[in-house]
C-alpha positions in Angstrom: 17.2 31.9 17.6 19.5 29.0 19.1 17.8 26.3 19.3 19.6 25.5 22.8 17.7 28.3 24.3 14.8 28.1 22.7 12.5 26.5 25.4 14.4 28.3 28.1 14.4 31.4 26.1 11.5 33.6 28.7 13.2 32.2 31.9 16.8 33.5 30.4 15.5 37.0 29.7 14.5 37.2 33.2 17.4 35.9 34.6 19.9 38.4 32.5 18.0 41.4 33.0 17.7 40.5 36.6 21.3 40.5 37.2 22.2 43.1 35.2 19.9 45.5 37.6 22.0 43.7 40.4 24.9 45.7 38.6 26.3 42.8 37.2 28.2 42.9 33.7 26.6 41.2 30.4 30.5 39.3 30.2 30.5 37.8 33.3 26.5 37.0 33.5 26.9 35.3 30.2 30.3 33.7 31.2 28.9 30.3 33.0 28.2 26.9 30.6 25.2 27.1 29.7 24.4 30.4 29.5 24.4 32.0 26.1 26.6 34.3 24.9 26.6 38.3 25.1 26.7 38.5 21.2 23.5 35.8 21.4 22.1 38.3 24.3 22.6 41.3 21.8 20.5 39.6 18.7 17.6 38.9 21.1 17.9 42.8 22.4 17.7 43.6 18.5 15.0 40.7 17.4 12.9 42.0 20.6 12.2 45.5 21.8 10.7 44.8 24.8 13.5 43.0 25.9 15.8 45.6 24.3 14.0 48.2 26.5 13.8 45.6 29.7 18.0 45.4 29.0 18.3 49.2 28.7 16.5 50.3 32.2 18.4 47.0 34.3 21.8 48.7 32.7 20.7 52.1 33.7 19.8 50.5 37.2 22.7 48.5 37.3 25.4 51.4 36.9 23.4 53.3 39.4 23.9 50.5 41.9 27.8 49.8 41.0 28.3 53.9 41.3 26.5 53.9 44.5 28.9 54.5 47.9 30.4 52.0 49.3 31.4 52.9 53.2 34.0 49.7 53.2 35.6 49.9 50.1 35.7 53.7 51.1 37.3 52.9 54.4 39.9 50.2 52.8 40.8 53.2 50.1 41.6 55.9 53.4 43.6 53.1 54.9 45.8 52.5 51.9 46.6 56.3 51.8 47.2 56.4 55.5 49.8 53.9 54.7 51.7 56.1 52.1 50.0 54.7 49.1 49.7 57.3 46.3 45.8 58.0 45.5 47.0 57.6 41.9 48.2 53.8 42.5 44.8 53.1 44.8 42.5 54.2 42.2 44.2 51.5 39.5 43.2 48.6 41.6 40.5 47.0 39.9 39.0 46.2 43.7 38.9 50.4 44.7 36.5 52.9 42.7 37.8 54.8 39.5 38.3 58.5 38.8 35.3 59.1 37.6 33.6 57.1 40.7 35.2 58.7 43.1 34.3 61.6 42.0 30.7 60.7 42.3 31.5 59.6 45.9 33.1 62.6 46.3 30.1 64.9 45.8 27.6 62.5 47.7 28.9 61.7 50.8 29.9 65.0 52.6 32.3 62.4 55.2 34.2 60.8 52.9 35.1 64.0 51.6 36.1 65.8 54.2 38.5 62.3 54.7 39.3 62.6 51.5 40.7 66.0 52.2 42.5 65.8 55.3 44.6 62.9 53.7 45.1 65.3 50.8 46.4 68.3 53.6 48.9 65.3 55.8 50.7 64.8 52.0 51.3 68.3 51.5 53.8 68.5 54.1 55.7 66.1 52.1 55.4 68.2 49.0 57.0 70.8 50.7 59.8 68.5 52.2 60.3 68.3 48.3 60.2 71.9 47.7 63.1 72.0 49.9 65.3 69.3 48.2 64.7 69.7 44.5 68.0 70.9 44.0 69.4 67.7 45.2 71.7 65.9 43.3 72.1 63.3 41.0 71.6 60.2 42.8 72.3 56.7 40.9 70.8 54.7 43.5 67.3 56.6 43.6 68.0 56.5 39.8 68.0 52.6 39.4 65.2 52.3 41.5 63.1 54.8 39.3 64.2 52.6 36.4 63.0 49.3 37.7 59.7 50.7 38.6 59.3 52.2 35.0 60.2 49.0 33.4 57.6 47.2 35.8 54.5 49.3 33.8 54.4 51.6 36.8 53.8 55.6 35.8 56.6 58.4 36.5 54.3 60.5 38.7 53.4 57.5 40.4 55.6 56.1 41.2 57.3 59.4 42.6 54.5 60.1 44.4 53.9 56.7 46.2 57.5 56.3 47.4 58.6 60.0 49.9 62.5 58.7 49.4 62.7 59.2 45.4 63.3 62.4 44.5 60.4 65.0 43.1 59.1 64.9 39.5 60.6 68.6 38.9 64.3 66.9 40.4 63.9 63.8 38.1 63.2 66.5 35.5 66.7 68.4 35.8 68.1 64.8 36.3 67.1 64.0 32.7 68.5 67.1 31.4 71.8 66.9 32.7 72.4 63.2 32.3 71.7 61.9 29.1 72.1 58.6 29.6 69.8 58.2 31.9 67.2 60.6 30.2 67.8 58.7 27.1 66.6 55.3 29.3 63.3 56.7 30.7 62.5 57.6 27.0 63.5 54.0 25.8 61.0 52.8 28.7 58.5 54.9 28.4 57.8 54.8 24.8 58.1 50.7 24.5 55.0 50.9 27.7 53.1 53.9 25.7 53.2 51.4 22.8 52.0 48.3 24.7 49.3 50.6 26.6 48.1 51.5 23.0 47.4 47.8 21.6 46.1 47.0 24.5 43.4 50.2 24.3 42.5 49.2 20.7 40.7 45.8 21.5 38.0 46.6 24.0 35.0 45.1 25.5 32.3 47.7 23.8 35.0 47.2 20.3 34.7 43.1 20.9 30.7 43.3 21.6 30.5 45.6 18.4 32.4 42.9 15.8 29.9 40.1 17.5 27.0 42.4 16.7 27.9 42.5 13.2 28.8 38.7 12.6 25.7 38.0 14.3 23.8 40.4 11.5 25.6 38.8 8.5 29.1 40.4 8.0 31.9 38.5 7.9 35.8 39.8 8.8 36.4 41.0 5.4 33.1 43.2 5.5 33.4 44.5 8.9 37.0 45.4 8.2 35.3 48.3 5.6 33.0 49.9 8.2 33.8 52.7 10.0 35.5 52.8 13.4 36.5 48.9 12.7 40.1 47.1 13.0 41.7 45.9 9.8 41.0 42.2 8.6 44.6 41.5 9.5 43.7 42.5 13.5 40.6 40.6 13.7 42.1 37.4 12.4 45.1 38.4 14.7 43.0 38.8 18.0 41.3 35.5 16.8 44.6 33.7 16.8 46.5 35.2 20.1 42.8 35.7 21.9 41.2 32.4 23.0 38.3 33.6 24.5 37.5 36.1 21.4 37.8 33.1 18.9 35.4 31.1 21.3 32.8 34.6 21.6 33.2 34.6 17.1 32.3 31.0 16.7 29.4 31.1 18.9 28.5 34.7 16.9 29.1 32.5 13.5 26.4 29.6 14.9 23.8 32.3 16.3 24.2 33.7 12.9 23.8 30.5 11.2 20.6 29.7 13.6 19.2 33.3 12.4 19.6 32.5 8.7 18.1 29.0 9.0 15.0 30.5 11.3 14.8 33.3 8.6 14.6 30.9 5.6 12.1 28.9 7.5 9.4 31.6 8.4 9.9 32.8 4.8 9.2 29.6 3.4 6.1 28.9 5.4 4.5 32.1 5.1 5.0 31.5 0.6 4.4 34.2 -1.4 5.6 34.7 -4.7 9.2 35.8 -4.5 9.8 33.2 -1.4 11.9 31.4 -3.5 13.8 34.0 -4.7 14.3 35.4 -1.0 15.2 31.5 0.6 18.0 31.1 -2.1 19.1 34.4 -1.1 19.8 33.8 2.0 21.4 30.6 1.6 23.6 31.8 -0.6 25.0 34.5 1.9 25.1 31.5 4.6 27.1 29.8 1.9 29.4 32.7 1.3 29.5 32.7 5.7 30.5 29.1 5.6 34.3 29.8 6.2 35.0 31.0 10.0 37.3 33.4 11.0 39.9 31.0 12.5 38.9 27.9 10.7 41.8 26.4 8.6 41.0 25.9 5.3 40.1 22.0 4.3 39.0 21.3 7.8 
């Protein structure tokens, strides 16, 4: 256990479990200075089955509270839909409910489901109007606005749904068939954003926590890269160089690992036994092997 938290361990465990049950996420709880890192908390859970069960219950309760229907947020969502925003654009806002939470609210809040249905009926008239203009001729000004929106990272369908003055998706599809230059430009932008989003999806909070937990358990980047579902050594090194938060978490996980090795060696030495020396020596060799932490320059 990290010596910095040894005296406050029971107090910290209780606070983390309490805040998790209130709906706070572990990364936000561990962010302030003086709190243990997420990797440290994961190590505590592995060494303390009682704390692990307490955290599992707290996470389930916190998830339920985060998903609970919020009248104020629901009203804000309906107001934005009334102002003409597309539902897909509203849901992309982190302050708004996700698609999963929105489906849950529709199933558990009849009044909200009815209001959302009325919004959908109002937008049906817009769709009918778009059907009438499906044969709209190619409009360079509208095409330029579509290109600008795609360059900003907006999805094509969300962009068209969010602006009634733009043509329908069917019209844009026809424009792309008839105008090769416009189609090539749209394809180029969409492909570029698809590659960027694929790289962003590769780095996720769950994957980061899994990497940190493995480091605490005694893995290096080389051994991690050989595990199923883990990034390669080159990718892990790039994340350390380009993501300062991840680099700090990795450094903290390495410190936690060294503290765990030291605690285990002390426990073995105090317990004694015929093979105590051999087991302590094995731990020390492993600690020496892992002394070169990821991101640390050689000779530093």
